[in-house]
C-alpha positions, 0 to 999 in steps of 0.5 A: 500500500505504502511502497514506491516501485524502484523507478520512483525512487530512481527518479527522486534520486536523479532529481536530488543529484541534479539539484545538488550539482546545479546548486553547487556553483552558487556556493563557491563564490566569485574570483577576480578575472580579466575579460577580453572582448572585441573592440571593433565592430569587424573583429569577431571573438572565437576560441582561437583567442584562448591559446593567445591569451595563455601564451601572453600570460605565460610570457608574463609569468602569470598562472591563471586558474582558468581560461575559457571562451564564453560566447562573445568573449574570453575570460581568465580567472585568477587567485587574487586582485594583484594577479588580476591587475598584472594580467590586465596590463600584460594582455593589453600589451600583447593584444593591443600593440597600438594603444591608440587603436585597440582591437580588443577590450581588456576589462576587469570582471568577476568569474565563478570559482566553480571547478572545471568539472562543474563548468564542463557540465554547464553548471553555472551560478545565478547572476546577481542583480543590481541591488545585490551586486552593486552597479549603476542604473539609468532610466533613459527617455527616447526623443520620439519627436526627433525620430518622427522628424527624421522620418518626415524629412526622409519622406520630404526628400522622397516626395521631391525625387518622385515629383522630379522623376514624374516631371510634375512641377510644383511651387515648393516642398516644405516640412511643417511639424509632422506634415509635408506641404507641397504647393501647386498652381493649378488643380490638374497638377495637384491631382496628378501629384496626388496620384503619383505619391499615393502608391509609392508612399503608403505610410502618408495620408494626403489631404488637399488645402489652399493658401491664398492663390496657391493650392496645397497637398498636405501629407501626414504620417498615418497613426500606425506608421508613426507607431511603427517608427517609434517602436523601431526607434526604441528597438534599434536604440536597445540593440545599439546599447547592447553592442556598446555596453559589451565594452564595459565587460558587464556579465549580465546587463539589463537593457529593456523597454519601459513604457512607450519611450523609455529604456532601463539600463542596469549594469551590475558591477560597474562603478564608473558612472562617467565611463558608462555615460560616455559609452552609452552616449557615443555617436557612430556614423556609417559611410559608403565610399568607393574603393581605389583600385588604381595601380598606385593604390594597389602598390600602397596597399601592398606597402610599396608606396605612398597612399594616393592623394584623396584616399585613405588606408583601412583594413578589411575583416580578414586583415587585408589593407584597403585603399578607400577614396575620401569622397563619401557616396552615402551616409547612414542617414540615407539607409532606412533598413538592412536585413539578412536574407537569402538570394532567390537564385543561388540561395546564398546568405545575403544582406538586403539594403534599403535606402531613401529616395535621395540615396537611391538616386545617388546609388543609381548614378554612382553604380552605373558609372562604376560597374565591376568596381568595389564599394566599401561600407565603413563604420566610424566610432570614436573617430576611427573607421572600420570596413564592415564589407567591400562588395563589388558593384555587379549591376546598376543599383536603386532603392533596394539592393543586396550584398552577397559573396561567400557569407555564412548565415551568421555573418549575414546577420552580423553585417545587417546588425552592424549596418542597422544599429551603428548609431542611435535611431533617436537621441536619448536623455538620462532622466534618472540615475542611481549608483549602488555601491558594492558594500550595500549590495553585500549587505543586501545579500547577507540580509536576504540570505539570513532571512531565508535561513532564519525562516527555514529554521523557524519552520523546521523547529515548529514542524519537528516539535508539532509533528515529530517524525512526520515534521522531520520528513516535511523539513527534509522535503522543504530543504529539497524544495529549496535545493531544486528551486536554486538549481532550476534558477541556476540552470535558467541562468536567472538574475537573482534580485532582492524581490527574488529572495523575498519570493524564495522566503515566501515559497518556503512558507507556502511549500510547508503548507502542503505538508501541513495539509497532509499531516493533518489529514493523516491525523484525521484518518487516525482520529477516525480509527483507521490503521496507520498504513491506511491513514498514511495512504488516505492522508496523501491521496485525499490531501492531493486535490486540496494541495493542487487547487491551492497551488493552481490558484496561486500559480494563476496569480503568479502568471498574471504578475509575470505577464503584466509586471515589469522589472522587480515584479517580474523577477519576483513572479519568476521565482514565485512560479518556479517555487510553486512547481518545485514545492508540489514535487517535493511536498507530495512526491519526495515526502511520500517517498521518505514516509514509504521508505520508513514505514512502508516496509513495516507489515504490522505497523502499530503506531506512527510518530505524528504528534498528539491525535485526540479523539472527540471523547478525549482519548488518544488512539493507540495508532498515534502513540510514538 
């Protein structure tokens, strides 16, 4: 009756082992580390950097505890901060021979002290949020008015080009706020212009007006198109901020939209507010220029001569020098979109570019005159330019064209991202700024940890005193619940914050409630005269529906917080929902396994240790005596 088959015990043992393995990394703490990431948009970090760093550290007489490649960066862990600082200087000298033009960003960081065998299993600790680790918090306002103005100005140029192409005469084009006004001298011309502009510019709605003797055609951005412009501006700014914040070496930055026009930036572990502001507010520009393929330029690229007049020397992704003309064909202001895709004929990865009407006219003229020649796309940041790509012009280009040629899908996505997010789509202003020191973060960790421990101990003392051995089983199940919850959060690489710790403490109180229901149900069965084995069986079976109902209703509230909340509320909701799921497993399955293991093998069980069980007549049933 009260026996588990061996496979159920195997499942419990595996769950306990997995929980222990993935919880362990949180107990080792963090060690000083040096993080090396890309300092240029065209430089991609891969595993080949690991042996270079190891050789550089060995040459400097430094021995790292661990050097590992982690996605977009390589991190080296050290025993103390003195070695960390020496390693930073050694790596900076080895990887950046020219300090004025660094290819790599060498930053100080912290790395888990977990042993290699845990790291090999991808058992990593939870990230600590801003309130626990310290750092800086910015609330930034996106200037939506500027974003809309830039788009209207772009459309004004498109209107001018379309009317010129259709040979429609007008009396002037002007931008008034978020409207475009086109003046005409007669009704027939205005009607022709409206027909010519409606289809190519579907985001504008046109209305007719008059100003004295002049007839006007007024174009206004449609509400849906305006919302799209605003949404794209915020998304592009968030993407650009992600790329720039990599330079700070932040392990888990939080960059998320808040409301319609605000962005929250949280940088745990960063204390240099001035440097963070400088990087966030940096401007970048995109330029398209023709490549000089003359004999003098090729000789200069090979290092056998001077760079020709009117040209500049740059380096491509593969490290090959490239001589580029100074004259700018197009800038990033003319580029409206860049998306990765596939060529319809060859099915090779390509990057599809879209430019405005002014850019289309320039590209058409330039490409017609420079067929089979290369055009370089350069990204300028911090006063230095980098060649993103330099494709060959294969045919006459227009408003939409593509870049192709021996690219992988990832390279196409990276190139599109660089072209699209080189600069901010709209200016941003910091409207709120907070700095949390590391000492305050450590204090928050200590207080949060103590609150969970004290709460657990108080619950354990009450349960053991009131329910005796069944209380001990409940306490062990509660400890397993805490273990599993920590393991799941670590596996998900969640960021733990103070609201998350509060949710853990709340989960302990809610999890023990299921065991209280079970224990009281067993007592009730004993009070009604059932045998101990029958009381245990019915106690768990009949308490299950109540436990399920209570946890489902609580889970609904948690899901609502997760769906509609933001920031700290979502952090609380994630831990809360996961805690409900782990508590149902530990309180019902695990505690039942312990009870079955202890009492299930006893065929003639006379009593159970579950505290005092009194009948209505005041007598204690024999089955309840410990």
